[in-house]
N, C-alpha and C positions, 0 to 999 in steps of 0.2 A: 559498365556495371559497377566500377569502383565509385563513381560519382553517385549512383543510386544508393549504394551501400552507405556512403557518407551522409547522404540526405536522410536515410532512415535512422542512422546513428544519431545525427544531430536532433532530429525531430523527437525521436524516442527519448533521448537524454533530456531534452528541454521539458517534456511533459512529466517524466519520472522524477526529476530533481525537485520539482515544486514541493514545498512543504505540505505534508498531508498526513493522514492517519497511518498509512502504511510505513512511511519513512520514520515517523516518530516511534512506531512500534519496533522497527528493526534497530533503530539507534538505542532504544531502551534495553532491548535484549542483548545487544552487543556490549553495552556498558556493564550489564549485570553478568556477562559471560554465560548467558542462558542459551546454550546451543546456537551461537550466532551463525555458524556456517550452514546449519540446517535451515535456519530462518531465511537467510539470504538465498539459498538454493531453491526453497519452496516459492518464495516471492518471484524470483527470476523465472522459474519454470512456469508458474501460473501466467506471468506476463507473456512468455513466449507462446504458450498455447493460445491465449486470447488474441495476441497479435496475428498469429497464423490464421485463427478463425475469422478475424476481422478482414484480413486481406482476401480470404477466401469468399467473403460475402456475408458473414454473420451480422455485421453492422447494419446492413440494409434490412435484414429480417427484424432486428431489435427495433429499429426506427419505425417499422410498420406495425408494431404491437406496443403501444404506450403502456399497456397494463403491466408489461414486464418491468419497465423502469419504475412504475409506481410500487410494485411489490418489492423490488430491490431497494428503493428509497426508504420505505417503512422498516423493512428488515434490517438494513444497514444502519439506519438511524438509531434503532432500538439497541443494536449491539454496541455501537460506539458510545451511547449514553451509559450503558452498563459498564463498559471497559473504562470510561472516564471516571465513574464512581470508584472503581477499583484503584485507579491511580490516586484519586483524592483520599481514599482510605489510607493508602501507603504514605501519603504526604504527612500524616499525623502520627506515623509510627517511626520508631528508631531503626534505621537501616544502614548497614555498613557492608563492606565488600568481604564478608567472612565466607568461609567455605559453606557454612550452614545456610546462609542466605542464597549463595550461588546455586546450591544443589536442591533447594526446596521445591523448585518447579520441575516436574518431570518432562521427559521428551514428548510424551503423548499430549500433555496439556499445552506445551509450547507449540506443537504442531497444529493442534486444534485451533488455538488462538491465532496463529499465523494464517491459516486457511480462512478463518472467519474475517479477520481484519482485511484480508485481500479480496475474498470472493463476495462478501456481504457489503462491499463499498461500491456503489454505482459509479463513483468517480473513476475507479479502475477500468470499468467497462467503457466509459465515455472516452478515456484516454487511449486505451489499447484497441478495443473492438471498433468503436465508432470513428474516432478521429484518425488514428494511425491506419486502421483498416480502410476507412474511406479514402484517405490519401493514397495508400498503397494500391488500392483497387483501381486507381486511375492510370496506373502504369501499364504498359504492355505486359502480356502474360509472362514473357521471358525475363522481365525486369522486376516483377513483384517479389520473387524470391530474394533478390539482392536487397531490396528495400526492407523486407521483413527481417532478414538476418541482421541487417544493420541496426534496426530498432531493438531486436532481441539482444544483440551484443551490448548495446547501451544499458539495457536493464541488468544484465549479468555484471557488467563492470561497476555500475552504480551500487547495487545492493551488496556486493561483496566488498566494495571499497568502504562503505559506511559500517558494515558489520565488522570487518577486520580493523578498521580505524578505531571504532569505539572499543573493541576488545583490547586493542593495544593501549588505549588511553586509560582503561579501567584502573590499573594499579596506581596511576598518577592522580586520580580523582576519587580515591577511596575514602571520602569523608561523608558523613551524614548529610551535610548541606548540599552536596552534589546530587544526592538521590532525591532530596526534596525539590530541587530545581528541575531535575529530569521528570519527576512525577507531576509537578505543577504544569510544566510545558506539555507533557503528554495529555493530561486532563483537559487543558485548554484546547489543544489541537483536536482531540477526539470530539469535544462538545461543539467546537466551531464547525467541524465537518458535519456532525449530526444536524446542527441547526441549518446549514446550507442545504441539506437533503430534505429535512422535514418542513421547513418554513414554507416553501412553495406549495407543498401538499396540504398543509393546514390552511393556508390562504384560500386554496381552491375549495376545500370543504366548507369554510366559513362563507365564501361567496355563494356557494351552491345552496347553503341553508338559508 
C-alpha cells in the first residue's frame, strides 16, 4: 500500500506542479497575503473531491459525454480571459504591499475567484478526474484508496507550500516592480491557458462552417 500511496503522490505532484492558471492564482494571492491559507485549502479540497470522483469512475462518464468538456472549455476560457484583463489592468496601476491593498479584496470575493479559477478550468478535470482517476481506477479496489490519498496529499502539500512560501516572501518583495511582474506573469498564464482551451474549439467551428 505504501508503494501505491507513493505512486499516487508522485503522479499527483507531477500534474499539479505544472505551471497553470490555478498555481499562478495561488501564488499571486499568497504574495498579496489575500487569505492565502483559505485559497490553498479550497484548491486542495477541490482537487481531493475531484480525485476521489475520478477514481470512483467519473472520468469514464465525462469521456462519454464530449459536450461536457466543450461547455467547460468555453466557460473556463471566458473566465480566464476576464481574469487576465484584471491582471493587465493592475499592471498599469501603482501597487505596493500596504495594508490598504492587502485588505481591499474581501474573503467572499477571493473565495469566489478561487472556486472559479479551479472549477471553470477543464485542465483541472483532465488532471484529477480523467488522468489520475483513470490511472487509479486500474488498481484493485483495495489499493485505489491508497493511490487517491497519495494524490490528494500531494495536492495539499503543494498548494500550502506555495501559499505559505509566497506569503513569507511578501515582505521581502514589497516593491511596485514585483507586483508588475506578478501581474504580467498572471495575465500571460491566464491567456495562454485560455488559448489552449479555446483554440481547438474555434478551429472545429471554422472547419464545420
